[in-house]
N, C-alpha and C positions, 0 to 999 in steps of 0.2 A: 437382739437389738435391731430395730429397723434402720436401714442405712439412710443417710441424708437424701440420696437420690430417690429412694422409695417414698420418703415423706414428701418430697417435692412433687412426685407424680400423683400422690393421693390428693394433695392440696389442689393441684391443677385440675384434677378430675372433679373435685367438689365445686370449684369455681365455675367450671363449664356447665354444671347442673343447675346453677342459679339462674333465675330469669334475667333476661337482658335488661329489664327495667331497673334491676338492682343497681346497675352501673350507669344508668342514663342520667344525664345532667338534668337538674331542675329546669323548668321552663324559665324564660327570661322574666325579669321583674314586671309587675303589672303597673299600669298607669295609676296615678293618684286620684283621678276623677272618679266620683261615685254618685249614686242617686240619693234622693231624699229618703229618710226613714219611712217605714210603713207602720201604721198603727196596728198592733197585735195584742189587744187586751186579753183575749182568751189564752194566748200563749203565755203572757205574763202571769195570769192566774194559775195556769198549770205549773209553771216553775215555782211560784210562791207556795203552792200546795204540795211541792215535792213530788209531782207526777212525772212519769217518763214523757219526754218530748218525742213523739213519733211523727215523723214527716214523710209523706208520700211524694215522691217526684214522679208525677204523671206526665207522659209526653211521648214523643216519637224518637227519631234517631239522635236528636240533639241531647235527649235525656239518656237514652241507652248508651251513648258515648261512641258513636261511629267515628272512626279515625283517631280516637284516643289511642295512645300506645298500649294501654292495658286498663283493666277495670279501676285500678287505683287512681287513674288520671281522668275519670269521668267527673262531671260536675257534681253529681250527688255524693260521690265518695269524698271529694274535697270539701264539699259543704259540711258533711258530717264531722270531718276532722277540725274544721275551723270553728264550728259551733261547740263541739265537745271541749276544745282547748279553752274557749272563752267561758264556758259554763262547767267548770271541772267538778262541781258537786252535784250536777244533774246527769241523767242518762239520756243521751241524744241518739236516736236511731233514724237514719235517712234511708228509706227503702226505694230502690230504683225500679220504677214501673214504666220504663220507656220501651216502646216497641217501634222499630223502624218502619217507615212507610205509612204510618197511621195519621189520621187527622180526627176532627171532632166526632164524626159519626162512629168510627171504630172505637175510639176511647170511651165514648158514652156507653157502648155495648158492654164494656168490661168494668164499668164504674163500680158496680156492686161487688164483683169478685176481687178486683185489684185494689180498691180504695175503701169503700164503706165497710167491708168485712173486717178490716184491720182496725177500725175506729181510731183513725189518726187525729192528732191535734191540729195539724196543718197540712194542706196540700199545695204544692207548687205545680201549677198546670201550665206546661209549655205546649202551645198549640197554635196552628195557623200556617206554618211553613209549607206543609204539603198542600193545604187548601189553596194557598196563594199560587203555588207553582202549577196546580191543576186548574186554575181559573174558577175556583168555587165562588158562588154568589155570596158576597159579603153579608147580605141580609139573612140568608139561610145560615151562614156560619154564626152570625150574631145570635140568632134564635137558638141554635143548638148549644152553643157554649153558655149562653145565658141560662138556659134550662138546666144545664149541668151544674152551674154555680148554685142555683136555687136548691137543687137536690142535696148538694154537699152542705150548704149552710143550714138547711132544714134538719140535717143530722148533727148539727153542732160543730161542723168542721170549718176552720178558717181557710180561706182560699187566697192564694197569691197567683195571679196570672202572669205568665212570662211571654212577651212577644218575640218577634223574629230577629235573628242575627242579620247583620249587614253583609251578606254573602252575595257574590255575583249572580248565582243561580236564582236567588230570591229577588234581588233588586231588578232582575230582568222581567219579572212578572208584572203585568199591568195591574194586578189586584193587590199587591203586597201592602201598599199604603192604606188601602181601605180595610184590609184585614187587621192591620195594626190599630187603625182607628176604631174598629169594632171592639177590639179587646179593651181599649181605653174607655169606650162608652159603657161596656159591661161593668168595668170596675167602678165607674161613677154611679150607675143606676142599680146595681145589684149588690153593692156593699163589699165587693172583693177588692183586694189591693192589687196594684200593678207594678211588676218589676219590668221596666221598660228597657229591655236589653238593646233594642235598636238605638234608643236615645243614649244609652251608656256608651255604645260604640261610636256614636257621633261625637260625644265628648272626648273620647280617646283620640279620635282622628283630629279634632281641633287642637289637641295638645301635642300633635306631631306623631301619633301612632296610627298609621293607616290601617284600614280594615284588614288588609292582606296579612298583617302581622298575626292575626288571630284566627285565620281561616286556613283549612288544609288545602292540599293541591287538587281536591275535587271541586273546588269553588263553591262548596255548600256547607260542609260541616266545620266545626271548630277544630283546630289543632290542640295540642296539649296546653299551649300557652292560653289559647282562647277559653278552653274549659276551666283552667285554673283561675283566670282573671274574672270570668263570669261568676264562678263559685265564691270567690273571695269578696267580690262586690255585693253579691246576694247575701252572704253572711253578714257583712257590715250593715246592709240595709235592715236586716232582721234585728241584729243586736242593737243598732241605734234606735230602732223602734221600741225596743224593750226599755230603753232609758237607763239612767244611772242607777236606779234602785235595784236592777238585776245584779250589778256588781256588789252592792251592799248586801243583798240577800246571799250571794255566793260567799262573801267573806264571813258573814255571820254563821252560815251553815257550816263552813269549814271550822270556825272557831268552836262551835258547839260540839264538834266531834272530838275535840282534843281533851282527853281526860287529864285531870291534874296529877302530877307526879308526886312522889314523896317529898315532904318538907324537910329541908336540911336544918340541922340544929347544931 
């Protein structure tokens, strides 16, 4: 028989082997403010036809998850959990294709390999932060990203553009507002949707949640709370855009899979 002391030592050893994130407290609650729904008819059609919903999160370090406590706290990982929970009869896969330090030029160079080769239903393209901080010409940025959106849409991929976070390192750039405006213009003229992360953080601040609550100590990237709240707001924007019929479809699909049991007599 193993002594109680021996059992205690074994349990302690196992606990030490678990990742720190297992014991980490959840980030603080998110503000209630959110953005308007985006229209995603192609996504609705895919769900209605019982197709897998494959989403590519294309971007730089904000997508890769720099300064998140672990992979599970990146925005793509949280987005997948939120969407899968809301669409329990569908299979949702959010693939993280974020590479730190990149902007439009570098992302376009890997568009075929990291995005088109996967044939996703939806791409969420976070771009512009590095361009703003490096003083990129907004007109060049607009032409590059607009061309990328055209390539994706020609392949039947729905595009949601994500603009920049309200971080001190970005706000200090003289080009950040023009870069954000370029993304808004692309959304209008090229048929993409826009997830205005900057506007979202403005709303949070107006409600009493300062930008600093969602930014890490490097003054650039999100902290865990920032990634979580961005992901949840993005999930709400997508789900609201699908409309109430996605709930009806989910319920009907779940009911259809229930086989009748024996009749009691």
